[in-house]
C-alpha positions in Angstrom: -38.9 57.2 18.8 -40.0 54.2 16.7 -37.7 51.4 17.8 -37.2 49.7 14.3 -36.4 53.2 12.9 -33.8 53.7 15.7 -32.4 50.2 15.1 -31.9 51.0 11.4 -30.3 54.3 12.3 -27.9 52.4 14.5 -27.1 50.1 11.6 -26.5 53.1 9.3 -24.2 54.7 11.9 -22.3 51.5 12.4 -21.5 51.4 8.6 -20.3 55.1 8.7 -18.1 54.6 11.8 -16.1 51.9 9.9 -14.6 54.5 7.7 -12.3 57.5 8.2 -13.7 59.3 5.2 -17.1 59.5 3.6 -18.9 61.5 1.0 -22.3 63.2 1.6 -24.6 63.6 -1.4 -27.7 65.7 -0.8 -30.6 67.6 -2.5 -30.7 71.3 -3.4 -33.5 72.6 -1.2 -33.8 73.6 2.4 -34.5 70.1 3.5 -31.5 68.7 1.6 -29.2 71.5 2.9 -30.1 71.1 6.5 -29.9 67.3 6.2 -26.3 67.7 4.8 -25.5 70.2 7.5 -26.7 67.8 10.2 -24.7 65.0 8.8 -21.6 67.2 8.3 -21.7 68.4 11.9 -22.2 64.9 13.2 -19.3 63.5 11.1 -17.0 66.4 12.2 -17.8 65.6 15.9 -17.0 62.0 15.2 -13.7 62.8 13.6 -14.6 61.5 10.2 -13.3 63.3 7.2 -16.0 64.1 4.6 -16.9 66.1 1.5 -20.4 67.3 0.4 -21.9 67.3 -3.1 -25.3 68.7 -3.9 -27.5 67.6 -6.9 -30.9 68.7 -8.1 -32.0 65.2 -8.9 -30.6 61.7 -8.6 -30.7 59.8 -11.9 -28.3 57.3 -13.6 -26.1 60.0 -15.0 -25.8 61.8 -11.6 -25.0 58.5 -9.9 -22.2 57.9 -12.3 -20.8 61.4 -11.5 -21.0 61.2 -7.7 -20.2 57.5 -7.2 -16.6 57.0 -6.1 -15.8 53.3 -5.6 -13.2 54.2 -3.1 -15.3 56.4 -0.9 -18.4 55.3 1.1 -21.4 57.5 0.4 -24.2 58.9 2.6 -27.2 60.1 0.6 -29.4 62.6 2.5 -32.9 63.7 1.3 -32.6 61.6 -1.8 -31.6 58.0 -2.8 -34.7 56.0 -2.0 -36.0 56.4 -5.5 -32.8 54.9 -7.0 -32.2 51.9 -4.9 -32.0 49.6 -7.9 -29.4 51.8 -9.6 -27.0 52.1 -6.6 -23.4 51.0 -7.5 -22.2 47.8 -6.0 -18.9 47.5 -4.2 -19.0 50.4 -1.8 -20.8 51.0 1.5 -23.9 53.2 1.0 -26.1 54.8 3.6 -29.4 56.4 2.5 -31.3 58.7 4.9 -34.3 59.8 2.8 -38.1 60.3 3.2 -39.3 60.2 -0.4 -41.3 57.3 -1.8 -39.2 54.2 -2.4 -38.0 52.4 -5.6 -39.8 49.1 -5.4 -37.9 47.4 -8.1 -35.7 44.4 -7.3 -32.4 45.3 -5.7 -29.4 43.1 -6.1 -28.4 41.2 -3.0 -24.8 42.3 -3.5 -25.5 45.9 -2.8 -24.1 47.1 0.5 -26.9 49.6 1.3 -28.2 50.7 4.7 -31.5 52.4 4.1 -33.4 54.6 6.6 -36.7 55.8 5.3 -40.0 56.5 7.2 -42.1 54.7 4.6 -40.4 51.4 5.6 -41.9 51.8 9.1 -45.4 52.9 8.4 -44.5 56.6 8.9 -45.6 59.3 6.4 -42.6 60.8 4.8 -44.5 63.9 3.5 -45.9 64.9 6.9 -44.2 63.1 9.8 -40.5 63.0 9.0 -38.3 65.0 6.6 -35.0 64.3 5.0 -33.3 66.5 7.6 -35.2 64.5 10.3 -33.8 61.3 8.9 -30.3 62.7 9.0 -30.9 63.8 12.5 -31.9 60.3 13.6 -28.7 58.9 12.1 -26.7 61.7 13.7 -28.1 60.7 17.1 -26.8 57.1 16.5 -23.4 58.5 15.5 -23.0 60.2 18.8 -21.0 58.7 21.7 -24.1 58.7 24.0 -27.8 59.3 23.7 -27.5 63.1 24.1 -24.8 63.7 21.5 -25.9 65.7 18.5 -29.4 66.4 20.0 -28.7 70.1 19.7 -28.9 69.7 15.9 -32.7 69.4 16.2 -33.2 73.1 15.2 -31.7 72.3 11.7 -34.0 69.3 11.4 -37.0 71.5 12.2 -35.9 74.0 9.5 -35.8 71.2 7.0 -39.3 69.9 8.0 -40.8 73.4 7.8 -39.0 74.1 4.5 -40.5 70.8 3.2 -44.0 72.1 4.2 -44.5 69.2 6.6 -46.5 71.3 9.1 -49.0 72.6 6.5 -51.7 69.9 6.8 -52.1 70.1 10.6 -50.9 73.6 11.2 -48.1 72.1 13.3 -45.4 69.4 13.1 -46.6 65.9 14.0 -45.2 62.4 14.2 -41.5 61.9 14.4 -41.0 65.6 13.5 -42.8 66.5 16.8 -40.5 64.1 18.8 -37.5 65.9 17.3 -39.1 69.3 18.1 -39.5 68.3 21.7 -35.9 67.1 21.8 -34.8 70.5 20.5 -37.0 72.3 23.1 -35.4 70.2 25.9 -32.0 71.1 24.6 -32.9 74.8 24.5 -32.3 75.2 20.8 -35.9 75.7 19.6 -39.2 77.2 20.9 -42.7 76.8 19.5 -46.0 78.6 20.0 -49.2 79.6 18.2 -48.9 82.8 16.2 -49.8 84.6 13.0 -48.7 82.3 10.1 -47.8 85.1 7.6 -44.2 85.0 6.4 -41.6 87.5 7.6 -42.4 88.1 11.2 -38.8 88.5 12.1 -37.5 90.7 9.3 -40.3 92.4 7.4 -42.1 95.7 8.2 -45.5 94.6 9.4 -47.4 96.0 6.4 -45.2 93.9 4.1 -46.5 90.7 5.9 -49.9 91.6 4.6 -48.9 92.9 1.2 -46.9 89.8 0.3 -49.1 87.2 2.0 -49.7 84.3 -0.4 -50.6 81.5 2.1 -53.2 82.4 2.8 -54.1 84.9 0.1 -55.8 87.9 1.5 -58.4 89.3 -0.9 -58.1 93.1 -1.3 -54.9 93.2 0.7 -52.4 90.8 -0.8 -50.3 92.6 -3.5 -51.7 96.1 -2.4 -49.3 98.2 -0.4 -51.7 101.1 0.3 -54.5 98.7 1.3 -52.1 96.9 3.7 -51.1 100.2 5.3 -54.7 101.4 5.6 -55.7 98.1 7.2 -53.0 98.4 9.9 -53.9 102.0 10.5 -57.5 100.9 11.2 -56.0 98.4 13.7 -54.1 101.3 15.4 -50.7 100.2 14.1 -48.7 103.2 12.8 -45.2 104.3 12.2 -42.6 104.2 14.9 -40.5 107.2 14.2 -39.6 106.9 10.5 -39.9 103.1 10.5 -42.8 100.6 10.5 -42.6 98.1 13.3 -42.0 94.4 12.5 -44.4 91.8 13.9 -42.0 90.9 16.6 -42.0 94.6 17.7 -45.8 94.7 18.3 -47.3 94.3 21.8 -49.5 91.3 22.4 -52.6 93.6 22.4 -51.6 95.0 19.0 -51.1 91.5 17.6 -54.4 90.4 18.9 -56.1 93.4 17.3 -54.5 92.7 13.9 -55.4 89.0 14.0 -59.0 89.7 15.0 -59.4 92.2 12.2 -57.8 89.7 9.7 -60.2 87.0 10.6 -63.2 89.3 10.2 -61.8 90.5 6.9 -61.5 86.9 5.6 -65.0 86.1 6.8 -66.4 89.2 5.0 -64.6 88.2 1.8 -66.1 84.7 2.1 -62.8 83.0 2.3 -62.8 79.2 2.9 -62.6 78.0 6.4 -59.3 76.2 5.5 -57.6 79.5 4.6 -59.1 81.3 7.6 -57.6 78.6 9.9 -54.3 79.0 8.1 -54.0 82.5 9.6 -52.9 81.1 13.0 -50.5 78.1 13.1 -47.7 76.8 15.2 -44.5 78.7 14.5 -40.9 77.7 15.3 -38.2 80.0 16.7 -34.5 79.0 16.8 -33.5 80.1 20.3 -29.7 80.3 19.5 -30.2 82.7 16.6 -30.3 86.5 16.9 -33.8 88.0 17.1 -34.7 90.0 14.0 -32.7 87.8 11.6 -33.8 85.3 9.0 -32.3 82.4 11.0 -34.5 83.1 14.0 -37.7 81.9 12.3 -37.7 78.4 10.8 -39.8 79.4 7.8 -37.6 82.4 6.9 -34.5 80.3 7.5 -35.7 77.7 5.0 -36.5 80.4 2.4 -33.0 81.8 2.8 -31.5 78.4 2.2 -33.7 77.8 -0.9 -32.4 81.1 -2.2 -28.9 79.7 -2.2 -29.1 76.0 -3.3 -31.7 76.5 -6.0 -29.4 78.9 -7.8 -26.3 76.8 -7.7 -24.9 78.1 -4.4 -25.6 75.3 -2.1 -22.1 75.7 -0.5 -23.2 79.1 0.7 -26.3 77.7 2.4 -24.4 74.9 3.9 -21.9 77.4 5.3 -24.7 79.4 6.9 -26.1 76.2 8.5 -22.8 75.2 9.9 -22.2 78.7 11.4 -20.6 81.1 8.9 -22.5 84.3 9.8 -20.3 86.8 8.1 -19.2 86.6 4.5 -21.4 83.7 3.5 -24.5 85.1 5.3 -24.1 88.3 3.4 -23.9 86.4 0.2 -27.0 84.4 1.1 -29.0 87.6 1.8 -28.0 88.9 -1.6 -29.2 85.7 -3.2 -32.5 86.0 -1.2 -33.3 89.3 -2.7 -32.9 87.8 -6.2 -35.0 84.7 -5.2 -37.9 86.9 -4.0 -37.7 88.9 -7.2 -37.8 85.7 -9.3 -40.8 84.3 -7.3 -42.7 87.6 -7.8 -41.9 87.4 -11.6 -42.9 83.8 -11.7 -46.3 84.5 -10.1 -46.8 87.4 -12.5 -46.1 85.1 -15.4 -48.7 82.6 -14.3 -51.3 85.3 -13.8 -50.7 86.8 -17.2 -50.3 83.5 -19.1 -53.0 81.7 -17.2 -53.5 78.1 -16.1 -54.9 75.5 -18.5 -57.4 73.0 -17.2 -57.8 69.5 -18.5 -60.2 66.9 -17.2 -58.4 66.1 -14.0 -55.4 68.4 -13.8 -54.4 72.0 -14.4 -51.0 73.2 -15.7 -48.9 76.0 -17.0 -45.8 75.9 -19.1 -43.1 78.4 -18.1 -40.7 77.5 -20.8 -37.5 79.4 -19.9 -39.3 82.2 -18.1 -39.1 80.5 -14.7 -36.0 78.6 -13.5 -36.6 74.9 -13.3 -35.3 74.8 -9.7 -38.0 77.1 -8.4 -41.0 76.3 -10.8 -42.3 73.9 -8.1 -42.4 76.7 -5.6 -44.3 78.9 -8.0 -46.7 76.1 -8.7 -47.4 75.6 -5.0 -48.0 79.3 -4.5 -50.2 79.4 -7.6 -52.3 76.5 -6.3 -52.7 78.3 -3.0 -53.9 81.4 -4.8 -56.1 79.8 -7.4 -59.8 79.4 -7.0 -59.6 75.8 -8.3 -58.1 73.6 -5.6 -60.1 70.6 -6.9 -57.3 69.7 -9.3 -53.6 69.2 -8.8 -51.4 71.7 -10.6 -48.5 70.8 -12.9 -45.8 73.1 -14.0 -43.3 72.7 -16.9 -40.0 74.5 -17.3 -37.0 73.9 -19.5 -33.9 72.5 -17.9 -30.4 71.3 -19.0 -31.6 67.7 -18.7 -34.9 68.0 -20.6 -38.3 69.3 -19.5 -38.8 69.6 -15.8 -42.2 68.8 -14.4 -43.3 69.9 -10.9 -46.6 68.9 -9.4 -48.5 70.0 -6.3 -51.7 68.8 -4.7 -53.8 69.4 -1.6 -54.6 67.3 1.4 -58.2 67.0 0.2 -57.0 65.5 -3.0 -54.7 63.1 -1.1 -57.7 61.9 0.9 -59.5 61.3 -2.4 -56.7 59.0 -3.6 -54.2 61.3 -5.3 -50.6 60.1 -5.2 -48.4 62.4 -7.4 -45.2 60.5 -6.8 -46.8 57.3 -8.2 -48.4 59.2 -11.1 -45.3 61.1 -12.1 -43.0 58.0 -11.8 -45.3 55.9 -14.0 -46.1 58.5 -16.6 -42.6 59.8 -16.9 -41.3 56.3 -17.4 -43.7 55.8 -20.3 -42.1 58.8 -22.2 -38.6 57.7 -21.2 -38.3 60.1 -18.3 -37.9 59.7 -14.6 -40.0 60.9 -11.7 -40.9 60.5 -8.0 -41.3 62.4 -4.7 -44.2 62.5 -2.3 -48.0 61.9 -2.7 -48.7 65.7 -2.4 -45.6 67.1 -4.1 -43.5 65.4 -6.8 -41.3 66.0 -9.8 -40.1 64.5 -13.0 -37.8 65.1 -15.9 -39.0 64.1 -19.4 -37.6 64.5 -22.9 -38.2 67.8 -24.7 -41.2 67.3 -27.0 -42.9 64.7 -24.8 -45.1 67.2 -23.0 -48.3 66.5 -24.9 -48.1 62.8 -24.5 -47.2 63.1 -20.9 -50.1 65.4 -20.2 -52.5 62.9 -21.8 -51.1 60.1 -19.7 -51.0 62.1 -16.4 -54.5 63.5 -16.8 -55.8 60.0 -17.3 -53.9 58.5 -14.3 -54.8 61.3 -11.9 -58.4 60.7 -13.0 -58.1 57.0 -12.2 -56.6 57.7 -8.8 -59.3 60.2 -7.8 -62.1 57.8 -9.1 -61.1 55.1 -6.7 -62.5 56.8 -3.7 -65.1 58.9 -5.5 
């Protein structure tokens, strides 16, 4: 592990250990939930009382609501973009991986800040918010091995944050955490089919609902998915279709070979063909055939809770409540999947508007602001035009939510969505930030046209630098 990073984690842990009670404030996605769960478990093991609050974004108003001058606060998976706004007079620990607020910070602030960007580590691909929380949790332990078993939650957070997408596997600090989890016996990893739902879905559903990659002629078509599998020799088992985990290795290999050939025949890009087989992460302590066994399915289950105002349900599942709260989480997951399908349908029917350098759609109130970024990312994966980043707008209680997604190719050309959204949102009296490849902002209602003009120009400037 990077020694300066570890030293900072030790400093963060030392601040926490001074107190008998702290507050955790975290983000409402899979990475934020797992980060909060890791911190909660570590604090519990250290005998430190704590409460947990989840927020969908951190702005001045939110800080005023969550800041308690009598209780030290640990921010997980957020906070780095608001350093200059942090309240003085209380101990604050930030374990975050988003791009950092570079404005002057008052010297009287008692902030301990762990962020990979401070140490030359990419926070969008090498270390997630849950990973940052895990490193601090390691320092909170009584010895080097304490809390190492929480690595499985850190991997769920990284996978939920799509940190394995670029390389088809986890890299950097994430990989060190992965290996620690393997050594502890809590996580396993191997190469396998990348399609979502290998633990829980009937095998034809994997093909029917595949969006990353999109399978021409198969995705969205139940009968075509079933026929494809029949040609591969995969049929019913009694009255039920097998799941992917039920197939023999020979059956799996046959399906993969036919999928690759299908993609070649359909002239799919080499990028998407390579996306068929990636590294997958299995949580060894979880029951086979459940959502929690696969890191990607687990992350989706968590998103289905927190993004709908039920972060406490997701946190309970992470901590170990596998009865009442898990049942509730599964109910929410059904609703989440329905909303994603409806969101993608909305984008297909309404279309995506292209400007000079960006493309966008405006969901209004048709897509919930907390999932419009997911829909944007799925739409970018499925669209023919991956040469432009995609922006999505949705109405929210705080104004107009903006979510943006790019590609690794665009990042190599100079795209930095976090910088662009932060700068352009500020010009219309909004706030933004995030990662170079995925970012968000909130702007005033009625500012969309001005914002689009600004962001289109700035993205054009970014991409022109390396053209």
